[in-house]
C-alpha positions as CSV (number, residue, x, y, z in Angstrom):
1,M,57.3,57.1,27.7
2,Q,56.5,57.5,31.4
3,I,55.2,60.9,32.5
4,D,55.4,62.8,35.8
5,V,53.2,65.9,35.9
6,V,54.4,68.4,38.4
7,I,52.1,71.2,39.7
8,P,53.3,73.8,42.2
9,S,50.4,75.4,44.1
10,W,49.7,78.2,46.5
11,N,46.1,78.8,47.6
12,R,43.4,79.2,44.9
13,R,42.2,75.6,45.5
14,E,39.4,76.1,42.9
15,L,42.0,76.6,40.2
16,L,43.9,73.5,41.2
17,A,40.7,71.5,41.2
18,D,39.9,72.5,37.6
19,C,43.5,71.7,36.6
20,L,43.5,68.3,38.2
21,Q,40.0,67.5,36.7
22,H,41.3,68.2,33.2
23,L,44.4,66.1,33.8
24,A,42.1,63.2,34.8
25,G,40.8,63.1,31.2
26,Q,44.2,62.7,29.5
27,T,44.5,60.0,26.8
28,V,47.8,58.6,28.2
29,P,48.7,57.3,31.7
30,H,50.7,59.6,34.0
31,R,51.6,60.4,37.6
32,T,50.5,63.7,39.1
33,I,52.6,65.3,41.8
34,V,51.3,68.4,43.6
35,A,53.8,70.5,45.5
36,D,51.8,72.7,47.9
37,N,53.6,75.9,49.0
38,G,52.0,76.2,52.4
39,S,48.4,77.0,51.2
40,T,46.0,78.2,53.9
41,D,42.8,77.7,52.0
42,G,42.4,73.9,52.3
43,T,44.3,73.0,49.1
44,A,46.0,70.1,50.7
45,A,42.8,68.7,52.0
46,L,41.2,69.1,48.6
47,V,43.9,67.0,46.9
48,R,43.8,64.3,49.6
49,E,40.0,64.0,49.5
50,Q,39.0,64.6,45.9
51,F,42.2,63.5,44.0
52,P,43.6,60.6,46.0
53,D,45.6,59.2,43.1
54,A,47.7,62.4,43.0
55,T,50.9,62.5,45.1
56,L,50.8,65.4,47.5
57,I,53.9,67.1,48.9
58,E,53.2,69.6,51.6
59,L,56.1,72.1,51.8
60,G,54.8,73.9,54.8
61,Q,55.7,77.4,53.5
62,N,55.8,79.3,50.2
63,L,59.2,78.3,48.7
64,G,58.4,79.7,45.3
65,F,57.9,78.1,41.9
66,G,61.3,76.7,41.1
67,R,61.9,75.1,44.5
68,A,58.5,73.6,44.5
69,V,59.0,72.0,41.1
70,N,62.4,70.7,42.1
71,R,61.0,69.1,45.2
72,A,58.2,67.5,43.3
73,A,60.5,66.3,40.5
74,T,62.6,64.3,43.0
75,E,59.4,62.4,44.0
76,G,59.1,60.9,40.6
77,D,61.3,58.9,38.2
78,A,59.7,59.3,34.8
79,E,61.9,60.6,32.0
80,A,59.3,63.2,31.0
81,I,58.8,65.9,33.7
82,V,55.7,67.9,32.7
83,V,55.4,71.2,34.5
84,L,52.0,72.9,34.7
85,N,50.7,76.0,36.4
86,N,47.7,75.4,38.7
87,D,45.7,77.9,36.6
88,V,46.1,75.9,33.3
89,N,43.4,73.6,32.0
90,V,44.7,71.2,29.3
91,E,43.0,69.5,26.4
92,P,42.7,65.6,26.6
93,S,45.6,65.1,24.2
94,F,47.9,67.6,25.9
95,L,50.2,65.0,27.5
96,S,50.4,62.8,24.5
97,E,51.3,65.7,22.3
98,I,53.8,67.4,24.5
99,V,56.0,64.4,25.1
100,T,56.1,63.3,21.5
101,P,59.1,65.5,20.5
102,L,61.2,63.8,23.3
103,E,61.5,60.8,21.0
104,D,64.3,62.8,19.4
105,A,67.2,62.2,21.7
106,S,68.6,65.7,21.1
107,V,65.5,67.4,22.5
108,G,65.7,68.3,26.2
109,M,62.7,70.6,26.6
110,V,59.3,71.0,24.8
111,A,56.9,73.9,24.8
112,G,53.2,73.5,25.0
113,V,50.7,76.2,23.9
114,L,48.7,78.3,26.3
115,L,45.6,80.1,25.0
116,D,43.9,83.1,26.4
117,P,40.3,82.1,27.3
118,A,38.9,85.6,26.9
119,I,40.0,86.3,23.3
120,G,41.0,82.8,22.0
121,L,44.5,84.0,21.0
122,I,47.8,82.5,22.0
123,D,48.9,83.6,25.5
124,A,52.3,82.0,25.1
125,A,53.8,79.1,23.1
126,G,57.1,79.4,24.9
127,V,59.5,82.2,25.8
128,E,61.8,84.3,23.7
129,V,64.4,86.9,24.9
130,D,66.0,90.1,23.6
131,A,69.7,91.0,23.9
132,S,69.2,92.0,27.5
133,L,67.7,88.6,28.3
134,A,64.3,90.1,29.1
135,G,61.6,87.5,28.5
136,Y,58.5,87.7,26.3
137,A,55.6,85.4,25.5
138,Y,56.6,83.6,22.3
139,M,53.8,84.0,19.7
140,G,51.7,85.9,22.3
141,G,48.7,87.6,20.8
142,L,48.7,85.6,17.6
143,S,45.9,83.4,16.3
144,A,46.3,79.7,16.9
145,S,46.5,79.3,13.1
146,A,50.0,80.8,13.3
147,L,51.1,77.6,14.9
148,E,51.2,76.0,11.5
149,R,54.2,78.1,10.6
150,P,55.8,79.3,13.9
151,P,58.4,82.0,13.6
152,E,62.0,81.7,14.6
153,G,63.1,83.0,18.0
154,M,61.8,80.6,20.7
155,L,64.3,80.1,23.5
156,G,62.4,77.5,25.6
157,P,59.1,76.5,27.0
158,C,57.0,78.7,29.3
159,G,57.0,77.3,32.8
160,G,53.2,77.1,32.8
161,A,53.1,74.4,30.2
162,A,56.5,72.6,29.6
163,V,58.1,69.2,29.6
164,Y,61.8,68.6,30.4
165,R,63.8,65.4,29.8
166,R,64.7,64.2,33.3
167,S,68.3,63.4,32.4
168,A,68.7,67.0,31.0
169,F,66.8,68.6,33.9
170,D,68.9,66.8,36.5
171,A,72.2,67.4,34.7
172,V,71.8,71.2,34.8
173,G,70.5,71.1,38.4
174,G,66.8,71.8,37.8
175,F,65.4,75.3,38.3
176,D,67.6,77.9,39.9
177,E,66.2,78.1,43.5
178,R,67.6,81.6,43.9
179,I,64.7,82.7,41.7
180,F,61.5,82.7,43.7
181,A,59.1,83.4,40.8
182,Y,59.3,84.7,37.2
183,S,62.1,84.3,34.7
184,E,62.9,80.8,36.0
185,D,61.8,79.3,32.8
186,L,64.0,81.4,30.5
187,E,66.9,80.9,32.9
188,I,66.8,77.1,32.9
189,A,66.3,77.2,29.1
190,L,69.6,79.2,28.8
191,R,71.4,76.5,30.8
192,L,69.9,73.7,28.9
193,R,70.9,75.3,25.6
194,A,74.4,75.9,26.9
195,A,74.5,72.2,27.7
196,G,73.7,71.3,24.1
197,W,70.0,70.5,24.4
198,R,67.4,71.6,21.9
199,C,63.8,72.9,22.4
200,E,60.8,71.9,20.3
201,L,57.3,73.3,20.1
202,A,54.4,70.9,20.5
203,A,51.8,72.8,18.6
204,G,49.1,70.3,19.4
205,A,49.6,70.4,23.1
206,R,47.2,73.1,24.2
207,G,45.7,74.4,27.3
208,V,43.7,77.4,28.6
209,H,45.7,79.8,30.8
210,L,43.8,82.1,33.2
211,G,47.0,84.2,33.6
212,S,48.5,85.5,36.9
213,A,45.6,84.1,38.8
214,T,47.7,83.1,41.8
215,L,50.0,86.0,42.6
216,G,47.8,88.6,40.8
217,A,48.7,90.8,37.8
218,R,50.6,94.0,38.3
219,T,50.5,94.1,42.1
220,V,53.4,95.3,44.1
221,E,54.1,91.8,45.3
222,Q,54.1,90.4,41.7
223,A,56.3,93.3,40.5
224,R,58.7,92.8,43.4
225,H,59.3,89.1,42.6
226,A,59.5,89.8,38.9
227,A,62.0,92.6,39.5
228,H,64.3,90.5,41.7
229,S,64.3,87.7,39.2
230,R,65.1,90.2,36.4
231,G,67.9,91.7,38.3
232,Y,69.3,88.3,39.1
233,V,69.4,87.3,35.4
234,L,71.1,90.6,34.5
235,G,73.8,90.0,37.1
236,R,74.3,86.3,36.6
237,Y,74.6,86.5,32.8
238,R,76.6,89.8,32.9
239,V,74.2,91.6,30.5
240,Q,75.9,94.6,28.9
241,P,75.7,97.7,31.2
242,G,74.0,99.7,28.4
243,W,70.8,97.8,29.1
244,L,70.7,99.0,32.7
245,A,69.4,102.3,31.6
246,A,66.3,100.6,30.2
247,E,65.9,98.8,33.5
248,C,66.1,102.1,35.4
249,A,63.2,103.4,33.1
250,V,61.1,100.3,33.8
251,A,61.8,100.5,37.5
252,A,60.9,104.2,37.6
253,A,57.6,103.4,35.8
254,D,56.9,100.7,38.3
255,A,57.4,103.1,41.1
256,V,55.0,105.6,39.6
257,V,52.3,103.2,38.6
258,L,52.4,101.0,41.7
259,R,53.3,103.9,44.0
260,S,56.1,101.8,45.5
261,G,59.9,101.7,45.3
262,A,60.0,98.0,46.2
263,P,60.5,96.8,42.6
264,L,63.6,99.0,42.2
265,G,65.1,97.7,45.4
266,A,64.3,94.2,44.4
267,R,66.1,94.7,41.0
268,V,69.2,95.9,42.8
269,S,69.1,93.1,45.3
270,G,68.7,90.5,42.5
271,W,71.5,92.0,40.4
272,R,73.9,92.0,43.3
273,E,73.1,88.4,44.1
274,G,73.7,87.4,40.5
275,R,76.9,89.3,40.2
276,A,78.3,87.6,43.3
277,L,78.1,84.2,41.5
278,P,80.2,82.9,38.7
279,S,79.0,84.2,35.3
280,L,77.0,82.0,33.0
281,P,77.3,82.0,29.2
282,V,74.5,83.1,26.8
283,P,74.3,80.3,24.2
284,E,74.6,81.3,20.6
285,G,71.2,81.7,19.0
286,S,69.3,82.4,22.2
287,V,68.3,85.9,21.3
288,S,65.2,86.2,19.1
289,P,66.1,87.9,15.8
290,A,62.7,89.6,15.8
291,L,63.5,91.4,19.1
292,R,65.7,94.3,18.0
293,P,66.2,96.8,20.8
294,V,63.5,99.4,19.9
295,R,60.8,96.8,19.2
296,A,61.8,94.8,22.3
297,L,61.5,97.8,24.6
298,R,58.1,98.6,23.1
299,R,56.8,95.1,23.7
300,R,58.2,95.1,27.2
301,W,56.4,98.3,28.0
302,R,53.1,97.1,26.6
303,A,53.4,93.8,28.5
304,A,54.2,95.6,31.8
305,F,51.8,98.4,31.4
306,P,49.0,97.2,29.1
307,R,46.8,100.3,29.9
308,A,49.5,102.8,29.4
């Protein structure tokens, strides 16, 4: 199967250089397409000079994750579209392992495994959602040995290490470009599932994830983008109003911890944008059975405020 590897980038050229170097050691042929979101640190020059075999798309400005991936995907024609974050370094067999499940014609997306380099545990092996469609790292914090018997509940792949069947990706319109960053992976997974496609886990497709190395972890900017995306999903999928109280609590905590009301405003803006569009269905079986309300809220709080 032919493979297009799509990598959106924005500054942090040293991360991209490591990512591309690891891709060069893959055991199967592939085409690499870098979509640069207007980097100002010489990222484009790095790709041209040190990785001439990679296709470089210079977008001229920061269009966000989903738009960058969509633009890069149109440059290729392989049936397997592998999406990688620029802060992911993959093992030599990663591409071979992650495309194998696509041999099943019913599979439209496959999740790779991201490992935390600091502690050696799973950072994410996909995404799972609770009844409010809040996303969580599937199998996050577990030992890699847990991959031998993965639990139920995965919705789709994490956007940092994923593969999409091109025919499925194109049929649903790719990533929703109204989402600048965050939640775009769970949102496209919902649409792919609604269209009848299945997701599989490729337990042998592994990479090291540096984690929030581009936008930064728990900054106002990161929280603002995440909040807008969260509000958009709430509005577009018409999540039950009872969950809005939980959102208000998280927004209030954001305001206190980050000393900014920007995330609250972004949630409201995203929700209004989603509500203004036709509603989308939540496919049956999308919600993880392990994420009952109380447990889900605890996990969400710990993920958002790990030091709290």
